N, C-alpha and C positions, 0 to 999 in steps of 0.2 A: 882649479877643479873644485877646491874646496868652497870656492864661494859660487859655484853651479849647482855643487850638492845641497848647500845652504840655501839657496832660492827655489829649488825642486822641492826641498822638504817643505820650505815654509808654504809653497803654493798647495800641496797635498792637506797640509795640515789647514789652512785657510778655506778650503773646498769642504773639507771634513768638517768643519766648524759650522760651516753654512748650513751643510745638509744635517748636519743634528738639530740646528734652531730650526728648521723648517720641519722636521717631522716629529720631534718631540710634545708631549701634553704641554698644554699651557698653565696647569697644576692649578694654582690660587686664583689667576686671572679671570676665570671661569669661561675662558674660550675652548673651541673644541681642536684637537691636534688632529690634522689630517695625517694617514701616511701610518706606521708601525707604531703601537703603543713602546712607553719607555718602560726595558725589562728592568732598571734599575728599581721603578718607583711606579709599580703596575697599579691600578685602579682598584679602589676597595667599593666593595657592593654593600650599599646601602641597605638598612634592615629592612624597609618595605618593598625592595625588590627580593628579598630574600625569603618573605613570607608568601610571595603570592604563588610559586610554585608547590608549595604546600598545602596553600587554602584549595586550589584547583585541584589536586590530587584526592583532598576529603571529599569534595564535591562529585567529583568523577566516580569514585566509589562508592559515594550515596546513591548518585544516578544509576550505576549499576545493579546495587541491591533492589530499587525499585523495580527497574525491568524486570528483573528475575520474580519478584514477588508479583507483578502483572502477568506476566507469561506463564505464571502457573494457576494463576485465578482464570486466567484463558481457557487453558485445558482444563481446570474443573467445571467451566461452563459449557465447553465444548461437551464433554462427557456427560454433562445432565443433560445437555439439549439433544445428544445422542440416543437417551435414556428413554425420552420423551417421543420420539420418533413412531410413527406408528407400525407396528409389527403385522406381518400376513397374517391371517388366522388361517391356522388348516381347519378345512370343513369337509365332511364325510361325501362325496361325491363330486368333489370340484377340485382342481389344481391348487396349491398353498399362494400363488402369485397371482393366480388368474381370478375371472369375477363373471360368474355365469349369469345369464339373462335370469331377471327376477329373483336371483339369489339372494338371503339374508346380508349378502356382503355388498350390496349394492345400498345398503342403508349405513354402512362406515365411510367417513370421510365427508366434507363440506357437499352440499347439492349440487347433482349434475342433472337433475331433470328440471328443466326450466319452462316447462309449462305444463296444463294438465294433460291427462290421458293415459293410454296404456302403454308406457315406455317400460323396455327393459331393464332400465338405470335405476329401476325403483325395484324394492323389496315386494314380491305378493306370495300368499300361500297360495298351497296346492290346488284349492279347487273354491271357488266364489261361495258365498252363501252357505259355508260350512260351519257356522257356529264357533264355538272359542278358537281362538290362536294368541299365541305369544310370539312376542321379537326382544329378544336379549340383547343389550349393545354394552361394550366396553370403553372407558375413557382411560388416557393414560394417564391421570393423574387424580387422586383420592379426594374430592371437596366436601365441604358443609353445602349442601345441596339447597339451592336458592330457588330453581325452575329446571323445568325441563322441556324442552321446545321440539315438536316434532312435526317436521316436513310432510303433506299427506300432497300426493301428486293425483290421487283418484280416489272416489268414494270414501272421502272424508266423515266423522260420525259415528265411528265403530269403536273407536276407545271408551273402555269404563272403569280401566285401574291402572294407575303407574305405583311402581313400587321401586324400591330401593334395594338391592342385594348385598346384604354387609359381610366384612371380612369374616366372619367365622360362620359364613354360609346361610345365617335367616335370613327370612325378609321382612321389610317394612314398608306397610303402603304409605306412597305420598300423597295419593289422591284418588278418589273413587267417586265416580258419578256418570252422567249422561253429558257424553261430549255434546256441545254446541251444534247446530246445524251451519255448515259452512261451504263455500264452492272452492275447487281443488282449482290451481296450488293454494295451499293455506299453510300456515306454520303456527299450530296450535300448542299455545301456554300451558303448561300444567305447576301449579304451586303447591309444594308440601305443607301439610298440616302441621308436621311439628321437624324440628330439626335433628338431622340425618346425614351422616357422612360415608360417601360411597362413590365406587368408583365404577359400578355395574348396578345398569338397569332395566327393570323389565317391563315391557308396555303390552298390556293385553287388550286383544278386540274380539267383540261379537261379530264375526264378518255376516252373522244374518241381519243385523241390525240396518244394513244399507246394501240394498239388493246391487250384483255386480261385484267387478273386482274392487278391492282395497288395497291401494299401494301406501308405501311409505317410503321416501328417498332419503331422509338424511335426520339424524338425532342429535341435538346439541344439549350439553350439561352445562348450566350456569352456576357457578359457586358462589356463595356470599362474601365470597374476597373480591368479586369481580371478575373473575375467572370465567373464559369461556371456552368450550373445548368439544370438537365433534369428535363423534365416535372413531375408534380404531378396531374395534372387531364386532362382529356380530353374527347371532346364530337365532333360528326359530322354531317354532313348532312342527312346520312345514314350508316348503316351498315350490311352486311353478318351475323350479329349475329342473326339480326332479320327476316332472311328469314322465311316465313310462318306466320308471324305477321299479325295483322289487323290493326297494327298503321300507322299514317300519315306519308309519305315520307316528307323529310326533316324537320319531328319533332320528329322523334322515339326514338332520342338518345340525346335530349338537357337534361339537369341538369334540376330537381325538384325545387333545392334551389335558381334559381335566372333565369331570362328571356334572353334567347339566345341573343348574340350580332345581332344588324341590320347590313346589308351591309352599307359601306357608300357611299355616293353618287358618289364618283370618283371611287371607286370600281366596283360600279352599272353600272356606265356609260361603262366600257371596258368590263364587262361581256355584256352586251346588243351589244356593238359592236363585240364581238367575236360570241354570238349567230348568231346575223344576216350575219356575216360573213361565219359561216357555213353553214345557211341556204340556201344563194345564191350559196355556193361551190355544196352543196347537189342538189337543181335546175338545175343547170350546169351539174354536175354529170347525171343526169336523163334525159335530154334532148339529152344529148350525146349518150346516148344507147338508148333512142328512134330513133333517127337517125341511130344508126347502127342497129337497127333491120329493120329500113324501106330500106334500104341498103340494106341488105342483104336478104330483100325479093324482090327487083328489080333484085338483080344478081342471083337470083335463077329463077326467070323467064324469064330472058332472056336465048335463047338455044346457048349453046355454037358452034362456028364455026367448018365446018364439020373438020378433022383430028385432032384434037386434042385429 
């Protein structure tokens, strides 16, 4: 019994020794142990491995901070973009979101009248050949004016003044003269004679200068900083959209949310001079016509010589 016990114990110890040698780490030999790590001599992490998680954590935190900053910047830009979007302009006689045929709101936004002619997608005054008329257009952003471009789609050649309405309500003439003759459609360019900052432009026309209807499709404001923007709102002295209505002329399309701009003193003086010149020319033409009628009457009363 003792001999069998000793053999069994020795066999168990031998198997245990073999298993322990097989699964233990090889220590300094540089080999890689297989199985369970030695609980008596646990491996020690090197300093390089210990710093890797710390560096990764710092980079992750930095990246998250940058992402938060970028998200905040994106929200800020989105808010600015939303503020620059054209807003509907309330206009007397029309709906806030709708566009009436030949209403001044047709001059807001990018061009949508692609050919010359009498189209409802452009602004037209209440009557043709009615004399002085004006169109005022707003833009999303105030800039130093480099140029004003007016797209005319019918009867161009009537614009005699382009002015800027300033933040304090005063008005500064940008250009004044005789618009060159052109065929519609045309984008007429008006360059200011001085530096002016504004986001509201008034275009004045003498509709009697070109017979028939005179229509404007769009107005573009070019800044000295290179920016270009289409009008976001518009109102006018009159509009064909109000035909048949009983609203007052020169007031029928003024915006309800603010008082319309007053004509600047210098602009008013020019308009008065032009009106007086037009009246004098009309008187002259009337006198010539009367003289011609009298002369025709005299010629008809005198007998012609015989033989003719």
